Legacy VTK file of the C-alpha trace (Angstrom):
# vtk DataFile Version 3.0
C-alpha trace
ASCII
DATASET POLYDATA
POINTS 403 float
-48.583 -65.354 3.314
-50.606 -64.429 0.250
-50.434 -60.712 1.106
-46.667 -60.874 0.518
-45.037 -61.145 -2.888
-45.132 -64.741 -4.083
-42.849 -66.027 -6.804
-42.833 -69.247 -8.729
-45.371 -71.934 -9.534
-45.171 -73.831 -6.201
-45.714 -70.562 -4.313
-48.843 -69.485 -6.199
-50.337 -72.958 -5.784
-49.989 -72.835 -1.998
-53.120 -72.222 0.045
-53.297 -69.673 2.864
-56.191 -68.384 4.983
-55.882 -64.844 3.598
-55.838 -65.853 -0.078
-58.385 -64.023 -2.204
-60.585 -66.738 -3.618
-63.456 -66.798 -6.082
-66.518 -68.642 -4.788
-68.765 -68.092 -7.800
-67.937 -67.219 -11.416
-70.666 -67.123 -14.019
-71.788 -65.129 -17.014
-74.988 -64.452 -18.859
-75.424 -65.781 -22.336
-74.291 -63.212 -24.878
-76.571 -61.403 -27.291
-75.802 -60.280 -30.788
-75.829 -56.505 -31.064
-78.915 -54.940 -32.677
-80.480 -58.335 -33.428
-79.950 -60.458 -30.331
-81.655 -61.318 -27.082
-80.455 -58.243 -25.154
-81.002 -55.639 -27.865
-83.800 -53.936 -25.891
-82.494 -54.621 -22.364
-80.496 -51.757 -20.762
-77.534 -52.524 -18.533
-79.360 -51.765 -15.285
-81.996 -54.370 -16.099
-79.317 -56.856 -17.165
-77.479 -56.318 -13.867
-80.643 -56.564 -11.802
-81.382 -59.969 -13.340
-77.761 -61.097 -12.880
-77.648 -60.007 -9.225
-80.942 -61.758 -8.484
-79.890 -64.981 -10.197
-76.522 -64.931 -8.402
-78.076 -64.459 -4.970
-80.591 -67.218 -5.667
-77.983 -69.657 -6.983
-75.410 -69.058 -4.244
-77.716 -68.470 -1.291
-75.453 -65.549 -0.398
-76.836 -63.186 2.223
-76.669 -59.832 0.386
-76.289 -57.936 3.657
-72.834 -59.504 4.034
-71.482 -57.963 0.812
-68.753 -55.443 1.601
-68.569 -53.723 -1.790
-69.467 -54.137 -5.455
-67.395 -52.993 -8.414
-68.856 -52.843 -11.925
-66.624 -52.624 -14.986
-68.363 -51.028 -17.957
-67.474 -48.625 -20.754
-70.292 -46.857 -22.543
-73.514 -46.567 -20.524
-74.281 -43.056 -19.305
-74.181 -42.536 -15.520
-72.931 -46.094 -14.869
-72.500 -45.646 -11.119
-76.124 -44.551 -10.779
-77.391 -47.372 -12.997
-75.308 -49.963 -11.126
-76.453 -48.720 -7.733
-80.082 -48.763 -8.827
-79.751 -52.286 -10.250
-78.277 -53.590 -7.002
-81.036 -52.043 -4.906
-83.720 -53.355 -7.254
-82.223 -56.839 -6.987
-82.639 -56.829 -3.210
-79.126 -55.847 -2.169
-79.456 -53.638 0.941
-78.795 -49.925 0.742
-75.816 -50.188 3.126
-73.838 -52.125 0.460
-71.798 -49.606 -1.598
-71.040 -49.857 -5.303
-68.722 -48.236 -7.812
-68.273 -48.300 -11.578
-64.952 -48.155 -13.398
-63.857 -47.914 -17.001
-60.536 -49.138 -18.362
-62.166 -49.887 -21.687
-61.702 -53.505 -22.865
-60.152 -54.591 -19.542
-62.924 -53.137 -17.359
-64.264 -56.519 -16.229
-60.805 -57.690 -15.208
-60.204 -54.370 -13.456
-63.434 -54.848 -11.466
-62.100 -58.195 -10.222
-58.744 -56.584 -9.448
-60.462 -53.745 -7.544
-62.413 -56.128 -5.303
-59.438 -58.471 -4.832
-57.187 -55.632 -3.762
-59.835 -54.285 -1.375
-59.914 -57.727 0.227
-56.115 -57.912 0.341
-55.995 -54.525 2.075
-58.627 -55.761 4.561
-61.036 -52.955 3.776
-63.634 -55.637 3.030
-63.726 -59.415 3.239
-66.369 -60.195 0.599
-67.285 -58.401 -2.622
-68.836 -58.758 -6.052
-67.079 -57.933 -9.334
-69.191 -57.417 -12.435
-68.429 -56.759 -16.092
-71.334 -55.573 -18.237
-72.004 -53.933 -21.577
-74.927 -53.395 -23.906
-73.335 -52.273 -27.134
-76.676 -52.217 -28.904
-78.086 -49.480 -26.692
-74.738 -47.881 -25.800
-72.432 -47.988 -28.838
-68.972 -46.476 -28.689
-69.298 -42.698 -28.431
-66.898 -40.601 -30.490
-64.179 -39.459 -28.061
-63.793 -35.694 -27.949
-60.567 -33.896 -27.084
-59.577 -30.279 -27.412
-57.697 -28.924 -30.402
-54.683 -28.166 -28.230
-54.470 -31.766 -27.027
-55.194 -33.195 -30.471
-52.033 -31.537 -31.828
-50.027 -34.212 -30.029
-49.714 -37.214 -32.380
-50.118 -39.882 -29.714
-53.077 -38.043 -28.193
-54.653 -37.890 -31.652
-53.997 -41.577 -32.268
-55.390 -42.744 -28.937
-58.951 -41.649 -29.737
-59.119 -43.137 -33.239
-61.580 -45.955 -34.020
-60.411 -49.406 -33.011
-60.717 -50.577 -36.614
-58.016 -48.089 -37.557
-55.677 -49.558 -34.941
-56.393 -53.038 -36.351
-55.305 -51.894 -39.784
-52.224 -50.171 -38.372
-51.145 -53.412 -36.651
-51.759 -55.448 -39.816
-49.805 -52.971 -41.924
-46.913 -52.357 -39.510
-46.359 -55.987 -38.547
-47.219 -57.520 -41.932
-50.187 -59.642 -40.828
-51.782 -60.836 -44.057
-55.505 -61.064 -44.717
-55.099 -64.822 -45.206
-53.463 -65.245 -41.803
-56.182 -63.171 -40.165
-58.858 -65.316 -41.737
-57.075 -68.509 -40.649
-57.073 -67.449 -36.995
-60.679 -66.271 -37.301
-61.755 -69.605 -38.767
-60.220 -71.445 -35.822
-62.169 -69.253 -33.392
-65.446 -69.789 -35.245
-64.915 -73.561 -35.446
-63.965 -73.917 -31.779
-66.922 -71.870 -30.562
-69.361 -73.721 -32.796
-68.080 -77.058 -31.530
-68.277 -75.906 -27.911
-71.844 -74.711 -28.452
-72.840 -78.008 -30.066
-71.297 -79.951 -27.171
-73.023 -77.864 -24.503
-69.677 -76.694 -23.106
-70.843 -73.158 -22.377
-73.743 -74.335 -20.217
-71.251 -74.878 -17.380
-70.326 -71.187 -17.283
-73.654 -69.560 -18.171
-76.051 -68.525 -15.416
-79.582 -68.427 -16.847
-81.311 -65.143 -16.076
-84.946 -64.126 -16.390
-85.660 -60.841 -18.131
-89.178 -59.643 -18.932
-90.576 -63.144 -18.540
-87.994 -64.789 -20.785
-85.175 -67.045 -19.592
-81.922 -66.273 -21.418
-79.407 -69.115 -21.255
-77.778 -69.715 -24.671
-75.446 -67.471 -26.686
-77.018 -66.201 -29.903
-73.769 -64.708 -31.196
-72.080 -67.865 -32.532
-72.315 -68.532 -36.270
-71.961 -72.256 -37.072
-70.818 -73.260 -40.532
-68.248 -70.522 -41.122
-65.768 -71.560 -43.824
-62.493 -70.202 -45.142
-64.186 -69.569 -48.473
-66.870 -67.521 -46.775
-64.355 -65.519 -44.759
-62.197 -64.860 -47.806
-65.171 -63.486 -49.715
-66.024 -60.809 -47.154
-65.301 -57.203 -48.029
-63.106 -55.068 -45.765
-65.048 -52.959 -43.279
-62.338 -50.279 -43.163
-61.190 -50.052 -46.802
-59.847 -46.521 -46.400
-57.345 -47.447 -43.679
-54.108 -49.371 -44.061
-54.457 -52.353 -46.368
-58.143 -52.918 -45.641
-57.783 -56.455 -44.283
-60.233 -56.323 -41.353
-63.675 -57.829 -42.064
-66.846 -58.692 -40.189
-65.594 -62.271 -40.075
-62.115 -61.709 -38.636
-62.946 -59.005 -36.071
-64.638 -59.426 -32.704
-68.398 -59.422 -32.829
-70.294 -56.544 -31.244
-72.416 -57.937 -28.450
-74.268 -57.550 -25.179
-73.837 -59.422 -21.889
-72.605 -59.514 -18.304
-70.422 -61.630 -16.011
-69.963 -61.805 -12.241
-67.478 -63.125 -9.689
-67.933 -63.408 -5.932
-64.641 -62.927 -4.065
-63.704 -63.396 -0.418
-60.878 -64.733 1.744
-60.169 -68.447 1.908
-60.709 -68.354 5.662
-64.162 -66.820 5.318
-65.168 -69.098 2.452
-64.240 -72.166 4.463
-65.828 -70.863 7.643
-69.121 -70.067 5.917
-69.202 -73.166 3.716
-68.793 -71.408 0.361
-67.543 -73.359 -2.630
-64.114 -72.253 -3.836
-63.740 -72.338 -7.617
-60.594 -70.296 -8.081
-57.955 -68.033 -6.620
-56.894 -64.528 -7.628
-53.101 -64.272 -7.895
-52.246 -60.966 -9.540
-52.436 -58.672 -12.545
-50.455 -56.261 -14.676
-51.461 -53.233 -16.734
-49.243 -51.645 -19.396
-49.251 -48.892 -21.984
-48.283 -49.225 -25.657
-48.117 -46.979 -28.704
-51.779 -45.931 -29.236
-51.844 -46.647 -32.960
-50.712 -50.199 -32.223
-53.201 -50.657 -29.379
-53.733 -54.333 -30.204
-50.271 -55.496 -29.196
-50.963 -54.883 -25.484
-50.918 -58.602 -24.498
-47.341 -58.935 -25.816
-46.241 -56.554 -23.051
-48.802 -57.343 -20.346
-48.415 -61.132 -20.275
-44.616 -61.172 -19.798
-44.995 -58.462 -17.151
-47.472 -60.392 -15.016
-45.462 -63.606 -15.425
-42.277 -61.819 -14.339
-44.017 -60.278 -11.335
-44.984 -63.737 -10.136
-41.811 -65.576 -11.128
-43.607 -67.698 -13.709
-42.651 -68.884 -17.167
-45.148 -69.013 -20.005
-44.888 -72.816 -19.797
-46.183 -72.710 -16.201
-49.537 -71.504 -17.512
-51.947 -74.288 -18.442
-54.369 -72.133 -20.420
-54.606 -68.621 -21.817
-57.693 -66.564 -22.581
-56.436 -63.801 -24.872
-59.083 -61.475 -26.233
-59.582 -61.552 -29.975
-60.342 -57.895 -30.583
-59.199 -58.297 -34.182
-57.515 -61.220 -35.909
-54.721 -58.849 -36.970
-53.605 -58.120 -33.411
-54.499 -61.570 -32.082
-52.403 -63.387 -34.687
-49.446 -61.087 -34.087
-49.695 -61.445 -30.307
-49.922 -65.245 -30.416
-46.919 -65.586 -32.695
-44.781 -63.009 -30.883
-45.538 -64.599 -27.513
-44.669 -68.040 -28.904
-47.574 -69.811 -27.191
-49.217 -72.840 -28.790
-52.808 -72.336 -29.918
-53.538 -75.606 -28.109
-53.374 -73.515 -24.918
-55.220 -70.417 -26.144
-58.988 -69.879 -26.330
-59.825 -73.593 -26.678
-63.531 -72.814 -27.040
-63.104 -69.847 -29.338
-62.807 -66.191 -28.505
-64.374 -62.832 -29.182
-64.226 -63.189 -32.973
-66.829 -65.934 -32.639
-68.440 -65.149 -29.284
-68.521 -61.309 -29.453
-66.796 -58.704 -27.294
-69.146 -56.753 -25.013
-66.413 -54.411 -23.852
-67.035 -54.201 -20.106
-68.011 -57.861 -19.871
-65.002 -59.411 -21.596
-62.416 -59.099 -18.825
-64.720 -60.891 -16.375
-66.059 -63.299 -19.017
-62.570 -64.563 -19.803
-62.044 -65.454 -16.128
-65.386 -67.280 -15.998
-64.656 -69.127 -19.241
-61.061 -69.937 -18.310
-61.834 -71.320 -14.852
-64.653 -73.457 -16.252
-62.360 -74.921 -18.920
-59.537 -75.595 -16.450
-62.042 -77.482 -14.312
-62.960 -79.650 -17.298
-59.285 -80.280 -18.021
-58.366 -80.696 -14.341
-55.556 -78.176 -14.822
-54.512 -75.273 -12.620
-53.107 -72.009 -14.001
-55.014 -69.469 -16.107
-53.644 -66.318 -17.706
-56.137 -63.845 -19.141
-55.152 -60.884 -21.251
-56.483 -58.261 -23.616
-55.499 -55.187 -25.541
-57.122 -52.021 -24.262
-58.450 -49.057 -26.202
-56.281 -45.906 -26.389
-53.099 -48.010 -26.269
-52.882 -50.266 -23.229
-52.865 -53.929 -22.280
-53.780 -55.971 -19.224
-53.263 -59.491 -17.927
-54.224 -61.520 -14.860
-53.290 -64.842 -13.277
-55.843 -67.127 -11.627
-55.768 -70.648 -10.161
-58.505 -73.225 -10.673
-59.555 -74.759 -7.358
-62.920 -76.225 -8.324
-63.509 -79.932 -7.736
-63.436 -82.038 -10.914
-66.621 -82.207 -12.928
-68.686 -85.388 -12.660
-67.709 -87.870 -15.351
-71.139 -87.454 -16.934
-70.318 -83.816 -17.748
-66.796 -84.306 -19.074
LINES 1 404
403 0 1 2 3 4 5 6 7 8 9 10 11 12 13 14 15 16 17 18 19 20 21 22 23 24 25 26 27 28 29 30 31 32 33 34 35 36 37 38 39 40 41 42 43 44 45 46 47 48 49 50 51 52 53 54 55 56 57 58 59 60 61 62 63 64 65 66 67 68 69 70 71 72 73 74 75 76 77 78 79 80 81 82 83 84 85 86 87 88 89 90 91 92 93 94 95 96 97 98 99 100 101 102 103 104 105 106 107 108 109 110 111 112 113 114 115 116 117 118 119 120 121 122 123 124 125 126 127 128 129 130 131 132 133 134 135 136 137 138 139 140 141 142 143 144 145 146 147 148 149 150 151 152 153 154 155 156 157 158 159 160 161 162 163 164 165 166 167 168 169 170 171 172 173 174 175 176 177 178 179 180 181 182 183 184 185 186 187 188 189 190 191 192 193 194 195 196 197 198 199 200 201 202 203 204 205 206 207 208 209 210 211 212 213 214 215 216 217 218 219 220 221 222 223 224 225 226 227 228 229 230 231 232 233 234 235 236 237 238 239 240 241 242 243 244 245 246 247 248 249 250 251 252 253 254 255 256 257 258 259 260 261 262 263 264 265 266 267 268 269 270 271 272 273 274 275 276 277 278 279 280 281 282 283 284 285 286 287 288 289 290 291 292 293 294 295 296 297 298 299 300 301 302 303 304 305 306 307 308 309 310 311 312 313 314 315 316 317 318 319 320 321 322 323 324 325 326 327 328 329 330 331 332 333 334 335 336 337 338 339 340 341 342 343 344 345 346 347 348 349 350 351 352 353 354 355 356 357 358 359 360 361 362 363 364 365 366 367 368 369 370 371 372 373 374 375 376 377 378 379 380 381 382 383 384 385 386 387 388 389 390 391 392 393 394 395 396 397 398 399 400 401 402
């Protein structure tokens, strides 16, 4: 049964009534921080629009929702804002909600929270959300006491993420040229996907203040190696100063949502099944080398499930910075043909709380196009952690007209 430990590819592909399945997985379009389509829209209003659009699209009876978990990092009073957004969207007051923050993995942790609540039989249907508005809620400066700050690792874990990017580049000898090469690939893939309408399959249009938002405004077509090479470092005082606005993740705004339930309930109530939750892993790493988290998290989740890296059809690995992304890809020994085929956060942006859920939405949509099965998502996590998750595509093939 799926509540027991499963090991190996044939086992995770089996179908059981108590499997935790995903019946809906969509995201908003993303907005460029300070200049984009969400720059004036706070997270509660973003969530209200996302909840309303989800209920309308799925026909889900909101009174049947057992719990909601929202992954987000920087908004003040996120549990209050999330609760208010749900109520304003028409979700009844008897449906509870919580907010959690594991920094860059918060969206994935929201999915994990709901999946595990279903596995424990506390609920049988829940919503997982990842949301962030980095325009209105930029990263606050972490504050720790002088006594705690005397510990080197404690001091390192609250440093700006750009510093950790430079520490990875310096320690692991990731050149500026290599960083720009990986960044260029992300920009090119995302631009091509945008031009081909690929993202329309994963984006749920939402209406905010009379405007329908349905297309990412974060992607920059026409990026060239010459243009990337000409950019000045954004952190020239740290390390070798190789991180630029072109080879680091964009700062952005957006939200993503997954509806999870048991296979038995989905089939009984006629819900579409688009994917299956299999499992996750969370790890800690040296804080100053925060970006290497996927190198530890991916092997851990694969080992837990008895999988090899070759068993995975596609990886969504967050591109926090090209320095850490390049090092992770090469240390893991995974072909870029399998990683971020439509670009990653360097091109798309990285709304912190959204990303962990967005990668699941993006990955399942791409596996459906490819008619492949196994997705591994992963990201480094601020303060020195990493996370990874395994999901199975179960959506029917796309019509030929959309392939």
